C-alpha positions in Angstrom: 125.1 152.2 131.3 124.8 149.6 128.7 122.4 146.9 129.4 122.8 143.4 127.8 119.8 141.0 126.9 120.9 138.7 129.7 120.6 141.6 132.1 117.1 142.2 131.3 115.9 138.9 133.0 113.9 140.0 136.2 116.2 138.1 138.5 119.1 139.9 137.4 117.6 143.3 136.7 116.3 143.8 140.1 118.7 142.0 142.3 119.1 143.7 145.8 122.5 145.6 146.0 125.3 143.7 147.9 124.6 143.9 151.6 121.0 144.4 151.5 118.8 141.7 152.7 116.4 140.2 150.3 113.0 139.0 151.6 112.0 136.1 149.6 109.9 133.0 150.2 111.7 129.8 149.6 111.2 128.8 145.9 109.3 131.9 144.8 110.3 134.8 142.8 108.5 137.8 144.0 108.2 140.3 141.0 106.1 142.8 142.5 108.3 143.6 145.6 111.3 143.6 143.2 109.7 146.3 141.1 108.8 148.2 144.0 112.2 148.4 145.3 114.0 151.7 144.8 117.1 150.3 143.3 115.1 148.2 140.7 112.7 151.3 139.9 115.8 153.4 139.2 117.1 150.8 136.8 114.0 150.6 134.9 113.2 154.4 134.9 110.2 154.1 137.3 109.1 156.8 139.5 110.6 157.4 142.9 107.5 156.5 144.8 105.8 153.3 143.8 102.2 153.6 142.9 99.6 151.5 144.8 97.9 149.1 142.4 94.0 149.4 142.5 91.6 147.5 140.6 89.9 150.7 139.6 91.9 154.1 139.2 89.5 156.8 139.0 91.9 159.3 137.9 92.6 157.2 134.8 88.8 156.6 134.4 88.1 160.3 134.6 90.8 161.0 131.8 89.2 158.4 129.6 85.5 158.9 130.3 85.0 160.8 127.1 86.3 157.6 124.9 84.1 155.2 126.9 81.4 153.3 125.1 81.4 155.1 122.0 80.2 153.3 118.8 83.1 152.7 116.4 81.2 151.3 113.6 82.2 154.2 111.2 86.1 153.7 112.2 85.9 149.9 111.6 84.1 150.4 108.3 87.0 152.8 107.3 89.6 150.1 108.3 87.9 147.5 106.4 87.8 149.7 103.4 91.3 150.3 103.6 92.1 146.7 103.8 93.3 146.6 107.4 92.6 143.2 109.0 89.9 143.4 111.7 89.4 140.7 114.2 86.4 140.7 116.6 86.2 137.9 119.2 83.9 137.3 122.2 83.6 134.7 124.9 80.3 133.0 124.6 79.7 133.6 128.5 80.9 137.1 128.6 78.1 139.1 130.5 80.1 142.4 129.8 80.5 142.4 126.2 77.8 139.9 124.9 78.3 137.8 121.7 74.8 139.1 120.5 75.7 142.6 120.9 78.9 142.1 119.0 76.9 140.4 116.2 74.6 143.2 116.0 77.0 145.8 115.5 79.0 143.9 112.9 75.7 143.5 111.1 75.4 147.2 110.9 78.6 147.7 109.1 78.4 149.3 105.6 81.5 147.4 104.3 81.0 146.1 100.9 82.0 142.5 102.0 79.5 142.3 104.6 76.9 140.4 102.7 79.4 137.8 101.6 80.8 137.7 105.4 77.4 137.0 106.7 76.4 134.4 104.1 79.5 132.0 105.1 79.1 129.6 107.7 81.0 129.5 111.1 83.8 127.0 111.1 84.5 125.1 114.3 87.8 125.4 115.9 89.5 122.6 118.0 92.4 122.7 120.3 94.4 120.3 122.1 93.9 116.3 122.1 90.1 116.5 122.5 87.9 116.6 119.4 85.5 118.8 121.1 84.7 122.3 119.4 86.1 125.0 121.4 85.3 128.1 119.2 83.8 129.1 115.8 85.3 131.5 113.3 83.8 133.3 110.2 86.4 135.0 108.0 85.9 136.8 104.7 88.6 139.0 103.2 89.9 141.1 106.1 87.0 140.6 108.7 87.3 137.7 111.2 85.0 137.0 113.8 85.7 134.3 116.8 83.1 132.9 119.0 84.9 131.4 121.9 83.0 128.7 123.8 83.2 128.2 127.5 84.9 131.7 128.0 83.8 134.8 129.5 85.2 138.3 129.4 89.0 136.9 129.9 89.2 134.6 126.9 92.9 133.9 127.3 92.2 132.9 130.9 89.1 130.6 130.3 90.4 129.2 126.8 94.3 129.6 126.6 94.8 127.1 123.8 92.2 128.8 121.6 93.3 132.3 122.5 97.0 131.4 121.5 95.8 130.1 118.2 93.7 133.2 117.7 96.5 135.5 118.4 98.9 133.6 116.4 96.5 133.7 113.5 96.0 137.5 114.0 99.7 138.1 114.1 100.6 135.6 111.5 102.9 133.8 114.0 104.1 130.3 114.1 102.1 129.8 117.4 98.9 129.5 115.6 
C-alpha cells in the first residue's frame, strides 16, 4: 500500500473504518484512542495488543540500569576534541540535574579549549517582547552551555521560547 503525505495526517491515518462508530468528544481530536484502535495500529505497524502507558516501566528501567548515572566526561572530551558540537543546558530550578553539578563536571573536562571557555562571560538571552533576561549562554568553539532561568527539569515546558531558540541554534535552524 502506498501512503501519500496527506494520508499521514492523524485524522486521515487513523479514521475508523466505514460503519464503525467513532467515540469522540465534540471539538476534540482524541489521538491516544485512535492509536490504540486495532485498525490504526495495523496501519502504522503497531503491536496487536496496545501497551498500557505507565510513568515508569520497570522492564525498560532494568534493561537500561547499567547505563544509568555513569560519568561521561571522557566521552564528552573525545567529542569536543573531534570537533563535534556539544551543548549542555540546565534549568536554573532543576532539582534533578542541578546547574551546579553540570558546571562542576564541565570544569573537569580535559578539552584544550576549556580554559578559554571558562574565561568568557555568560551572555544574556532574551525572548519575546519583554526585555527580561530569560537565560544565559557561554560558547567557545564547539562547547555551548545554557543556563535557563525560571525553568526546572522540563525546560521546553517552563521556557518554550528560549527552548525553541536554543534548539534552533543547535540544529542551525531558521527557528532560532
